[in-house]
N, C-alpha and C positions, 0 to 999 in steps of 0.2 A: 814405660817408654811411650812417647807420643811422636807424632810426625814432625812436630816442631823441633824435637831433639835430633831426629834423623830424617831430614828432608829427602834423602836418597836411599833407595834400597840397596843399590850396588854402584860401585865406581870401578871402572876398568882404568887402571892408572899406568902411565909410562909407555903406552904402546905407540906405534907409528900408524897414524890414521891415513889411509888413502881413500878419498871419497870424491870421485870425479864429478858427482852431481853438484857438490858444494864448492869444489876446488880445493878442499883441504888436502894437504900432503905434508905431514910432519908429526911432531910429538904432541899428542893431545890426550886428555883424559875424557872418558865418556861416562856420564852418570845416567842411571836408570831409576825411575820411580813409577810405581803402579803399572808396570808393563810398558811404559813409554820412555822414549829418550828424553831426559830432563835437561841435560846440559852437555855441550861439547866444548871444552875449554882447555887452554894450554896447561893449566895447573889447578886441580881440584884436591890437592893433598890435604888441605885444611878443612875441607867440607865434611860435615858429619854424615856418615853412611852406615847402614846396618852391616854391610860387608864391603871390603875392598879387595880387589884381585890385581896383583901386580902382573902386568903383561909386557913388562920391559923386554925389548928385543923381539916382540911379536908384532905382526901386522894386524891391524884392526880395520875391518871394512863393514859396509852395510851388509846385511844378511845376503849370502850368495843365492843366486837364482839359477837353477839348472834349466835351460830352455829346451832340453830334449831328454825327457825321462820316459821310461816304460814301467809304470808302477801299478797297472791295473791288475793287482795280484789275484791269482786264481782264475779270474774270468778270462784273461788272455792266455791261459794255460801256462806252459813252461816259460813263456816270454816275459811275463810281468813279475817284477821284483817287489819286495816289501818296501813301501814308501819311506819309512823312517830309516831303513838301512841306507837308502840312496840319499835321503834328506838329512834330518838333523843329526843323525849319528855319523854322517860324513861331513859335517860342518856346513850343510846347505839348508837354508831356511824355507825356500820356496821351490817347488817342482812343477814343471809344466809337462804333463803327459802328452806326448805327441801321437795322437790317433788311436789310443787305446779304447776309449769309450766312443760309442756311436749313438745315434738317435734312439736305438733300441736298448742300450745298456747304460746310458748316462745316469739313470736313477740309481743304479747300484754303485756307480763310481762316487756319486755324491753321498749316499747314505752309509755305505760300508767303509769308504776310504776318506773322502774329503772331510766328513764330519767327525771322524774318529782319529785320524792321524795327528801326530804332534807337529809334523811338517805342514806348511801351507800347500794345498794342492789346487792347481789350476789345470786346464787342458785345452788343447786344440782338438775339437771334436772331429772324428773321422768322417769323411764324406761317404764312406762305404758303410753299408748296413752292418757288416760283421765287425767293424772296428779293427783292432789290432790282433784279432784272434790268431793264436799260435805264431805270432811274428810273421804273418803273411806267407806262410809256407804253402798255401793253396791258392795259386794265382787265379783260378777260375772263379773264385769268390769276389774278385776285385774288378770285374768288368762293369760296363754301363748298366747291365740289368741288376747289379747289386747296389744301386744308388737310388735314394728316394729324396728328391729335392724338397718337396713340401714338408715331409716329416722332419728332415734334418734342420731345415730353417726354423720350424716351429719349436723344436726342442732346444735349439741353440738360443733362440730369443727368450725362451722361458727360463734360461739358466745362465744369463750373461754375467752373473757374479763369478762363475767358475769357468765358463766357456769363453776363451779369449781369442780363438782363431779356428781356421778350417785346415785339415790335413789331407794331402793327396800325394800321389807318387807319379813321377815322370821318369820312366826307365824303359829301356829298349825291349825287355821281355813283355811288358804290357803293351808297348807300342806295336809289337808284332802281332798282337791279338786284336786290339781295338783302337789303334792310333792314339790320339790325344782326347778322345771323347770324354773320358772321365775327368781329365783336367779341366776341360771346358765346362763340365757340369759343376765341378768344384768352384770355378769362377762365378757361376750363377749363384751358388750357395753363399759364397763370400760377399758378393754384391748385395744380396737380399738381406743379409744379416749385418752388413757394415763391418765385418771382421776381416783381418788379414788372411791371406792364403799362404800356407806353408807347404813348399814343394820339396819332396825327397828327390835327390839326384843320385845316379849310380845304379848299375844293374842289380836287380834283386832276383828276377826270374829268368830261366833260359828262354831264348826265343823259340818260336814254333819251328819245328823241323821243316815243314813244308813252306815254300815261298822264300823270297829273298830275306836276308838278314837286314834288319833296319840299320840305317846309318846313324851311329851315335852322335855324330856332329850335327846332323840335320835335326835331331830331337831338340837340342837346346835352342837352335835357331827358330824352331816352330814354337817352342814353349815361351820364350821371353816376351814376345809381343802380347801374350795373354795376361801377363802380370802387371800389377798396379803398384804405385808408391805405397810402401809399408808392407807389401808382401815379402816373403822370405824364401830364398834359395838355400837349401841345406846340403851339407856334405861337399864343400868346395875342394876338399883335399882327398877325395876318394880316388883310389887307383882303379876302380871299376869303370867300364865304359859308360859314357853319358854324363860325365862331369864337366868341370870347368876347363880341363885341358884337352885339346883336340889331338887328332892322330899325329900331327906334326910336333907335338910336345909343347904347344903354345896355348896361352889362355885365349879362349874364343873372344874375338872382338865384341861380340854381342853382349858378353858379360859386363864389359865396361859401360855399354849403353844402358843396360839394366840398372846398374848401380847409379849412374848419372840421373836416372829417372826416379830414384828413391827406393828401388828394390834393395832389400837388406840381405846380408849373408850370415848364416849361422853355421858354425863349424860342424856341429852334430858329429862328434868324434867317433864313438862306437866302433863299428866294423868298417868304417870308411875313412881311415886316416893313413896317409902315406907321407913320410918325411920328404921324399923326392918331389911329390906333387905339391905338397905344402910350400916347399921352398920356391918352386916355379911360380906358384900363384902369388906368394908374398913378394917375391922379387919383381913381379909384374906390377906391383903397386896395389894389389887388392888386399884390404884389411877386413877381417871378419868383424861384423857388428856385434855378434853375440857368440857365446860358447856354450854348447850343450854337451854333456858327457855321453848321452845315448847308451847308457848301460842297459843291458837286458839279459834275460836268462840264458842266452846262447853265447854271450861273450864275456861273462865274468867268471865262469868256472868251466873246467874241462871235465866231462863225464869220465869216470874211471874206465880203463880198458876193459872191454867185454860187457860193459853195462850200457843200456839205452842205445843200442846200435843204431836205431832210427835217427836219433839226434845227430850222431856222427855223420850219417849219410845225407840227411836232409839239410843240415846247416852248412851253407857254403863258407861260413867264416869260422868254422870249428878250429879251436886251438890257438886263437890269437892271445897276445900278452894281456895280463891283467892291467887295469887302469882305473882311474876315478876322475872326478872333475878337477881335482888339484893336480893330478898327473897330466891331464890335458893342458892345464895352465902352465905347468912346468915345460911341456913340449913347445908351447908357443914362446916361452921365454928363451928356450934353447934355440929357437928359430929366429930370434932377433927382435921380437916384439918387446916393448917396454913393460915394466910391471904396472905402470899406470894404465896403459892401453888394455892390458889383460884384465885388471880389476874392473874396468868399465864394461868388459864383455860379460861379466857375471853379476853386475850390480845395476848401474844406471841405464845401460843400453837395453837389457832384457825388460826392465821396468817400462821403458818406452815402447818396446816391441808389443807388450800386452796392454798398452795404454793405461798403466797404473803408476806412472811416475810421480803422481801426487800421494801415493800410499807406500810404495816400497822402493828399494834401490838407492836410498840415501840415508845418511846419518843426520837427520834434521830434528831439532827439538819439536816435540809433540807427536812425532811418528811412533808407530808401534816399534818396540825395542827388538827388532830383528838385527842381529849383529853376528858377524863371523870373525873368529880369531884364528890366525894362521901363523905358521912359522916358516921361514925361508932358510933352509939349511945350506951350508957351504960344504963343498967336497967334490967328489967325482961319483956321479950316479948314472947308471945304465938305463936308458930308455929304449923301447923297441916298438916298432909300428906293426900294422896288421900283416905286412909282408915279411916280417922277420928282420928288417933293417934295424940296426942298433946305432944309437947316438949317445955320446957321453955328455952329460950336462954338469956344469960346475955348481948348479943350484938345484934344490928340490923344494917345492912348495907342499906343505902338509897341513891338514886341518888340526887344530888343537881342541877347540870347542866352539859352540855357537849359542846365542841366546835367541829363543823364539818366544816372542811376547814377554821378554824379560826372564824367561826360565832357562836355566843352563842345561845344555846337552853336550856331554863329552864326546869326542870323536873316537868312538870305539867300534865302528862298523867293520865287519869282516870283509867288506868290499874295498877297503883302503889297502892297497898293496904295500908290502914291506919295501923299504928302501933297498935298492940293489946297488951296492958299491961297485964302481968300475975298477 
């Protein structure tokens, strides 16, 4: 057998392609050869291929990109998950770890994870020396004395193939300790590296007992002027103080100013998703640019009763419902976003966010064959948010398999929750 007989290694036939980057939306076949996308055509049924897979009734997209992952396994303690469980085994081909590695630990992230995982790993390097150690359980480690601009800039510049941004936190627990000093330092790091600044919103740490409690609404008013076009505000749907919605239950006017200036919005689902807040934000006309699952070791499994008592006491988000990137996509669908909008948040838009739109996020001939295959089930499915509010959806998006550089990975991750019929 020679390549002339079989020009394609694999043809995915009969699927519905949604590819916002190219404008394709309809029935197309996708051919793979040598780990690259070789053709995207309405009908390749007569084309010789070593293997053909019928994906009729399935949704075919560019390889999904999770913009908010926590996969620095072991180094970030109980916080970091296995990359391939979150990645290819969940139908996701690219993961962007948000703040796990720092200037002191990026070498380990590269050597032990990025170079060995089947999923593509990128990161937004933490502006804090400790990175994402134990999921930020120790606020005293995240003050101005825990930042080294020169070291972080140097390491980021030396690793721009995987470092695609800078991560920092803006929340009232930190504000009560040191104001916005760390955010301003993060701005300096971002400017010196030419990378976007990704800002966490929503309270993480308790405010100091002594002194006045910071005004959560004032926090975002002070934060937004620091941000530049291409920077990212995360967790717009958080129910915790310091998010997009003010004390009056309305979206802060300054959020609209930020978006008009080119600041982007990442859902960052995780422990910061409320149906009520999401509806208010979406109804106000704010559309998320990207969607990250924000899975981590404290929100994907509940410790058994009587075990690891410290986790139960230290984790403010203990006991929330299981979810995944495709569950987060389903929730946006239930909230009224279109399937085309949602696919863009996990393909073409995140590729733009990390300035790799010429490499990932599109089904274009000649690109690396990163492809996600999903199914959209019809029925009645129960969804629940971090506060226990339940919503019934008539559709459920689930991963089937993905191709990473043309190699198939079935969606068998234990992190994919079972469908709960309503």
